[in-house]
C-alpha positions in Angstrom: 17.3 97.6 30.5 21.0 99.4 31.0 22.8 99.0 34.1 21.7 102.5 35.8 18.0 101.9 35.0 18.0 98.3 36.7 19.6 99.6 39.7 17.2 102.4 39.9 14.3 100.0 39.6 15.7 97.5 42.0 16.3 100.3 44.7 13.0 101.7 44.3 11.4 98.5 45.0 13.5 98.0 48.1 12.6 101.4 49.0 8.9 101.1 48.6 9.0 97.3 50.5 10.7 99.3 53.4 8.2 102.2 53.2 4.8 100.1 53.1 2.6 99.9 56.1 0.1 97.5 57.1 -3.7 98.4 56.9 -5.0 100.8 54.5 -1.4 102.3 53.9 -2.3 105.7 54.9 0.1 106.0 57.7 3.2 107.6 56.1 4.7 108.5 59.4 7.9 106.3 59.2 8.3 106.9 55.2 12.0 108.2 54.8 12.4 111.6 53.4 13.3 111.4 49.5 15.0 114.3 48.0 15.3 114.9 44.4 17.8 117.4 42.6 16.7 118.4 39.0 18.1 120.5 36.2 21.6 119.7 37.4 24.9 119.1 35.5 25.8 116.0 37.2 29.7 114.7 37.0 29.0 111.1 38.6 32.8 110.1 38.1 31.1 106.5 37.5 32.6 105.5 34.0 29.5 103.5 33.0 27.3 106.4 33.8 29.5 109.4 33.8 26.8 112.3 33.4 23.3 112.9 34.5 20.8 115.5 35.0 18.7 114.3 38.0 19.6 112.5 41.4 17.4 111.5 44.3 18.5 110.3 47.7 17.1 109.1 50.9 18.3 107.8 54.3 21.8 109.0 53.7 22.0 107.1 50.3 21.6 107.5 46.6 18.5 105.7 45.2 18.5 107.0 41.6 21.0 109.0 39.4 20.2 109.6 35.9 17.6 111.0 33.8 14.8 113.1 35.2 12.2 110.8 34.2 13.8 107.9 35.6 14.7 109.7 38.7 11.3 111.0 39.5 9.9 107.5 38.8 12.3 106.0 41.5 11.5 108.9 44.0 7.8 108.9 43.6 5.3 111.5 44.2 6.1 112.5 47.8 9.6 113.4 47.0 10.9 116.9 47.9 12.0 118.4 44.4 14.9 121.3 44.4 15.6 122.8 40.7 19.4 123.6 40.5 19.1 125.8 37.8 21.7 124.1 35.7 24.5 124.2 38.5 26.9 121.4 38.8 27.0 118.6 41.1 30.1 116.5 41.9 31.1 113.6 44.3 32.3 115.2 47.9 36.1 115.9 48.1 38.5 114.0 50.2 41.5 115.5 51.7 43.9 112.9 51.7 46.2 114.2 54.2 44.8 116.3 56.8 45.4 117.2 60.1 41.8 118.2 61.1 42.5 117.7 65.1 46.1 119.2 65.1 45.4 122.0 62.8 42.0 123.1 64.5 44.2 124.5 67.2 45.3 127.3 64.6 42.0 128.9 65.0 42.7 129.6 68.7 46.0 131.0 68.4 47.6 133.8 66.6 47.8 133.1 62.8 50.6 134.6 61.3 50.9 132.5 58.1 51.7 134.3 55.0 48.4 133.7 53.5 46.8 136.4 56.0 49.9 138.1 57.0 52.2 138.7 53.9 55.2 140.6 55.7 57.2 139.5 58.6 56.7 143.2 59.9 53.1 142.6 60.2 53.6 139.3 61.9 55.7 140.7 64.4 53.0 143.2 65.2 50.4 140.4 65.7 52.6 138.5 68.0 53.6 141.6 70.1 49.9 142.1 70.7 49.2 138.2 71.6 48.7 137.9 75.4 50.5 135.0 77.1 48.1 132.0 77.6 47.4 130.1 80.8 50.7 128.4 80.6 52.6 131.7 80.5 53.8 131.3 76.9 53.0 133.5 73.8 52.0 131.4 71.0 51.7 132.0 67.3 51.4 129.7 64.0 52.4 130.1 60.6 55.6 131.6 60.2 57.5 131.0 57.0 60.8 132.8 56.1 60.6 131.8 52.4 57.0 133.3 52.0 57.0 136.7 53.7 58.1 139.3 51.5 61.2 140.2 53.5 62.4 136.5 53.1 63.1 136.5 56.8 61.5 134.7 59.9 60.9 135.9 63.3 64.3 135.1 64.8 65.4 134.9 68.6 66.7 138.6 68.5 63.4 140.0 67.0 61.3 138.0 69.5 63.3 139.1 72.1 62.7 142.6 71.5 59.1 142.2 72.1 59.1 139.7 74.8 62.4 139.8 76.4 61.2 137.7 79.6 57.9 135.9 78.5 58.5 132.5 76.6 57.7 132.8 72.9 57.2 130.0 70.4 56.0 130.6 66.7 55.5 127.3 64.8 56.6 127.0 61.3 54.0 127.0 58.4 55.1 123.4 57.5 54.5 122.0 61.0 58.2 121.0 61.0 59.8 123.4 62.9 59.5 127.0 64.8 60.9 130.0 66.0 61.9 130.5 69.8 63.0 133.6 71.9 65.9 133.3 74.3 63.6 132.6 77.3 61.8 129.9 75.6 65.2 128.4 74.8 66.4 129.0 78.4 63.4 127.1 79.8 64.3 124.3 77.2 67.9 124.1 78.5 69.1 124.8 75.3 72.2 126.8 74.3 75.0 126.9 71.7 76.6 123.7 72.9 73.3 121.6 72.8 73.9 118.9 70.2 71.5 118.7 67.2 68.7 115.9 67.4 68.4 113.3 64.9 66.0 114.5 62.1 66.7 118.3 62.7 68.9 121.1 63.8 69.2 124.1 65.8 70.2 126.8 63.4 73.2 128.9 64.3 74.5 132.4 62.6 78.1 132.8 61.2 79.3 133.5 64.8 77.9 130.4 66.2 75.2 131.8 67.8 71.6 130.3 68.0 69.3 132.3 65.9 66.1 130.7 67.5 65.0 128.8 64.4 64.4 125.0 65.3 64.5 123.0 62.1 62.5 119.9 62.1 60.2 118.5 64.6 62.8 116.9 66.6 64.4 120.1 67.2 61.0 121.8 67.7 59.9 119.2 70.2 63.1 120.0 72.3 61.4 123.4 73.1 57.6 123.1 72.9 54.9 120.6 71.7 52.1 121.5 69.6 49.2 123.6 71.4 46.1 121.3 72.4 43.1 121.1 70.4 39.8 120.3 71.6 36.3 119.1 70.7 34.9 122.5 69.9 38.1 123.4 67.6 37.6 120.1 65.8 34.0 120.7 65.0 34.9 124.0 63.7 37.7 122.8 61.5 35.2 120.3 60.2 32.8 123.1 59.3 35.7 125.0 57.5 36.3 121.9 55.4 32.8 121.3 54.6 32.7 125.3 53.2 35.4 123.8 50.6 33.6 121.0 49.4 35.0 118.3 51.6 33.2 115.2 52.7 35.8 112.9 53.9 38.9 114.6 55.8 41.7 113.0 57.8 43.9 112.8 60.5 47.0 110.5 60.7 48.3 112.5 63.9 46.6 110.6 66.4 49.3 111.0 69.0 47.9 110.0 72.1 44.6 108.3 73.8 43.3 111.8 74.7 43.5 113.0 71.1 41.6 109.7 70.3 39.0 110.4 73.0 38.3 113.7 71.3 37.8 112.3 67.9 35.7 109.4 69.2 33.6 112.2 71.0 33.3 114.3 68.0 32.3 111.8 65.5 29.9 109.8 67.8 27.5 112.4 67.9 27.2 112.8 64.1 27.3 116.2 64.1 30.8 116.4 62.6 30.6 118.0 59.1 32.9 115.5 57.6 33.9 111.8 57.7 37.0 111.2 59.3 39.8 108.8 58.3 42.4 108.4 60.9 45.8 107.0 61.5 48.1 106.5 64.7 51.4 107.6 64.9 53.9 104.7 65.3 56.0 106.7 67.7 53.4 107.3 70.0 54.0 107.1 73.6 50.9 104.6 74.1 50.9 103.2 70.8 50.0 99.9 71.8 47.2 101.2 73.7 46.0 103.0 70.9 46.2 99.7 68.7 43.9 97.9 71.3 41.4 100.4 71.2 40.9 100.7 67.3 38.0 98.7 66.9 35.8 100.1 69.9 36.8 103.8 68.6 35.6 103.5 65.1 32.0 104.4 64.0 30.1 105.7 61.0 32.2 108.8 61.0 35.6 107.3 61.9 37.7 104.7 60.5 41.4 104.0 61.4 42.8 102.1 58.9 46.7 103.5 58.9 49.7 103.8 60.9 52.0 106.8 60.3 55.6 107.2 60.3 57.8 109.9 58.8 61.1 109.1 56.8 62.0 112.9 56.3 61.1 116.4 57.1 60.2 119.7 55.1 61.7 120.4 51.6 61.2 124.2 52.5 62.3 124.0 56.1 65.5 122.3 55.0 64.9 118.8 56.2 64.0 117.0 53.4 65.9 113.8 52.1 67.1 114.4 48.5 69.0 111.7 46.5 71.5 114.5 45.1 71.2 116.7 48.1 69.7 120.2 48.1 70.7 122.5 45.2 71.4 125.3 47.5 73.6 123.3 50.3 72.8 126.5 52.4 69.2 125.7 52.3 69.4 122.4 54.3 70.3 118.7 53.6 70.9 115.4 55.8 69.6 111.8 55.1 66.4 109.9 56.4 65.2 110.3 60.0 66.3 106.8 60.6 68.1 103.9 59.1 66.6 101.6 56.6 66.6 98.8 59.1 64.7 101.1 61.4 61.9 101.7 58.6 61.7 98.1 57.8 60.8 97.0 61.1 58.3 99.9 61.8 56.5 99.1 58.3 56.7 95.3 59.2 55.1 95.9 62.6 52.3 97.8 61.0 51.7 94.9 58.5 51.7 92.3 61.4 49.1 94.7 63.5 46.7 94.7 60.3 47.0 98.2 59.5 48.0 100.2 56.1 51.3 102.1 56.3 51.0 105.9 55.7 54.6 107.1 55.2 55.7 110.7 55.1 58.3 111.2 52.5 59.0 114.5 50.6 62.2 113.9 48.9 63.0 111.0 46.2 65.5 109.8 49.0 62.9 109.4 51.6 60.6 108.0 49.2 63.2 105.3 48.2 63.4 104.4 51.9 59.7 104.3 52.2 59.4 101.6 49.1 62.2 99.8 50.2 60.5 99.4 53.6 57.1 98.4 52.1 58.6 95.9 49.9 60.5 94.4 52.8 57.3 94.2 54.9 55.4 92.5 52.1 58.2 89.9 51.7 58.3 89.2 55.4 54.7 89.3 56.1 53.4 87.4 53.1 51.1 90.3 52.4 51.6 91.5 48.8 50.0 94.1 46.7 47.0 91.6 46.1 46.3 91.4 50.1 44.0 94.3 50.2 46.7 96.5 52.3 46.8 99.9 50.8 50.1 101.7 51.6 50.2 105.4 51.2 53.1 107.7 50.3 52.4 111.1 52.0 53.5 114.3 49.9 55.9 112.3 47.4 57.2 115.9 46.5 60.0 114.5 44.5 60.1 111.2 42.9 61.5 109.5 39.6 59.4 107.8 37.0 61.0 104.6 38.3 59.8 105.0 41.6 56.1 105.7 40.7 56.4 102.4 38.3 57.7 100.5 41.4 54.7 102.2 43.4 52.5 100.5 41.0 54.1 97.1 41.3 54.1 97.4 45.2 50.4 98.4 45.2 51.4 101.9 46.7 49.4 105.2 46.1 50.7 108.5 46.6 49.0 111.5 48.0 50.7 114.6 46.1 51.4 117.8 47.9 50.6 119.6 44.8 50.0 123.1 46.2 54.0 123.4 46.7 54.0 123.9 42.8 52.3 127.1 43.5 53.2 128.4 46.9 57.0 127.5 46.7 57.7 126.6 43.2 60.1 129.3 42.9 61.6 128.4 46.0 62.2 125.1 44.7 63.5 126.4 41.4 66.0 128.6 43.2 67.2 126.7 46.0 65.7 123.3 47.2 65.7 121.6 43.9 67.1 123.6 41.0 65.6 124.4 37.7 65.7 121.0 36.4 64.7 118.9 39.2 61.8 121.4 40.1 60.0 119.9 37.1 59.5 116.6 38.8 57.6 118.0 41.9 54.5 116.2 42.3 54.5 114.1 39.3 50.8 113.6 38.9 50.9 112.7 35.3 53.0 109.7 36.0 50.8 108.8 38.8 47.8 108.5 36.2 50.2 106.9 33.7 50.9 104.1 35.9 47.5 103.6 37.4 48.8 104.3 41.1 45.3 106.0 42.1 47.0 109.4 42.8 45.4 112.0 44.9 46.5 115.3 46.2 46.0 117.5 49.5 46.9 120.7 51.1 48.3 119.3 54.4 46.5 121.9 56.6 47.5 123.9 58.6 50.5 124.0 56.1 48.6 125.4 53.4 44.4 126.0 53.3 42.1 123.5 52.6 41.1 124.3 49.0 40.4 121.7 46.7 39.5 123.7 43.7 42.6 125.8 44.0 44.6 122.6 44.1 42.7 121.0 40.9 43.9 124.3 39.3 47.2 123.9 40.3 47.6 120.4 39.1 46.1 121.2 35.8 48.1 124.3 35.0 51.3 124.0 37.0 51.8 127.6 37.4 53.4 129.3 40.7 52.1 132.3 42.3 54.7 134.4 40.5 53.2 132.9 36.9 56.2 130.5 36.1 55.2 127.1 34.8 57.0 124.3 36.4 56.8 120.4 34.8 54.2 121.0 31.9 54.7 117.4 31.2 53.3 116.8 34.6 50.2 118.6 34.1 46.8 116.5 34.2 43.5 117.1 32.9 40.6 118.7 34.5 38.9 115.0 34.4 42.0 113.6 36.1 42.0 116.5 38.8 38.6 115.7 39.8 39.3 111.8 40.1 42.0 112.7 42.1 39.8 114.5 44.7 37.0 112.1 44.5 37.1 108.4 43.3 41.0 108.2 43.6 40.7 109.6 47.1 37.9 106.8 48.0 40.3 104.2 46.7 43.1 105.3 48.9 40.8 105.3 51.9 39.1 101.9 51.0 35.8 103.5 50.7 35.4 103.2 47.0 32.4 101.0 47.4 30.7 103.5 49.5 31.4 106.7 48.1 33.8 108.7 45.8 31.4 108.4 42.8 27.4 109.2 42.3 26.1 105.9 42.1 22.5 104.2 43.3 23.4 102.6 46.6 26.4 104.5 47.6 26.4 107.5 50.0 24.7 110.8 49.3 28.2 112.8 49.5 28.3 115.4 46.7 29.0 119.0 46.4 27.1 121.7 44.7 29.2 124.2 42.3 28.4 127.1 40.5 29.9 125.8 37.2 31.3 122.9 35.5 35.1 122.7 36.0 35.2 120.1 33.3 33.7 122.4 30.8 35.5 125.9 31.2 39.1 127.2 30.1 41.4 125.3 32.6 42.8 128.8 33.6 39.4 129.5 35.3 39.0 126.7 37.4 40.2 128.4 40.6 37.1 130.4 40.3 34.6 127.7 40.7 32.8 128.1 44.1 31.1 125.8 46.3 27.6 126.3 46.8 26.6 123.5 48.9 28.2 120.4 50.5 26.1 117.3 51.6 27.3 114.4 53.7 25.3 111.0 53.8 22.2 113.2 52.6 22.9 115.8 55.4 23.8 119.4 54.4 26.8 120.3 56.2 27.5 123.8 54.0 25.0 126.3 52.9 26.8 128.7 50.4 23.5 129.9 48.7 21.7 126.5 48.4 19.5 125.2 51.3 18.1 121.5 51.0 16.4 121.3 54.2 15.0 123.5 56.9 
């Protein structure tokens, strides 16, 4: 008897025992519902049982996966059976760097992102039609001067023409900056004599006049904080992720107790369409209070293993930390957002508190600072790479091969911002990194080479949640204009799927519960219209999600319905 059949048999005995009743056995009122999916092309991501054509689940867990005969035997005669007509089933996707709560507010403010508003002129029309909120401010989100067709952003002068007396803030697509009009700058007390904050700058033109562009979060927050989200927007954002096949999302931007309260409320009802993995900001004003609330806040849909910090800003925003500086010095520059000693102390504190560090680092200079801090914390705390602590490097857009090899030695896993190859690849080749260094962006192949369990993400609201597109990008390494960057860092479709499933589970410490389709694990899965591993890699981006299931509960119906 092989492993899968043995597990099926064992689980079936447990299920039968749990369902049996006293007396004549005719009372089946408490028998858990069993669902069987047949005629499916199942990619399990379980190396010992990689493929199957049938699966059964009950009570939120998989009770059998394998051959149809074995699965029917394990499920019994009372199961509800669905024929999937040859469709593909894969484990649920992990969005390993997400801002579910923060990004949910973009659903209730004017969206001027280039994905929906390709030109600056269109964006300005949208902004002009936006009514001030209760606070008297006009707010929009998603501006990017490098992605608009005009290659310009909504500067102060342009915004002043629309709203000369009403304050306007337009958040940058990256989340690491924004554009303000004169009234917004006046309210904030900012003028040409205001010094640049550490880690950001107030852009000026050739005459030394403020343009209204606030580069980096430290500059942005001088004028305006992010708009507030709420439980309803969080629930909506979760549904959007489920529609993309995501079963486990994340939010490492728990900035306050108020945000934590909303996330606890949203997850406690079990109505959230995704599982959520969270992280506290190390610079949160009430950080110590957040830490004390961790255990009482966690539930079946919310766990908080991480504390986040950031060592640089945004490459395309001009605030990334690159060892060799920007290819075009006019694009930006500067070092880390703090000294090495500053980050050493932060990360050591995370280890001492029992959290896992999640460190935002885009440039190779920032990655070096992050790895130094992790190595310092491991040495000082005595918690080495075998301690169970799983540090995460967020974005890791530019790395050296030696840095990835070092990640393996330190037990660090990167989550790569692979969508940059597609959306900003040309910009990086021309201005931020140059034609040679751009080939090191999102070095996924090296991640698999050194076994660091690499994943990838969309970092919403920076780019839309789209795991399928991200997998296509990682396999093809193609920009939106059709240029290929770093072909030696291309990965296989199998590796791309692993990055969004079992590797994501590993980074979140959930690999024993989900990430692959195995007996006993959670019934987290996605139904696709075709198998991305059995097609021309150029066509992967056309695969569509037809159903998403979290712990046996359907969270998205894209044409297939498993229950009424």
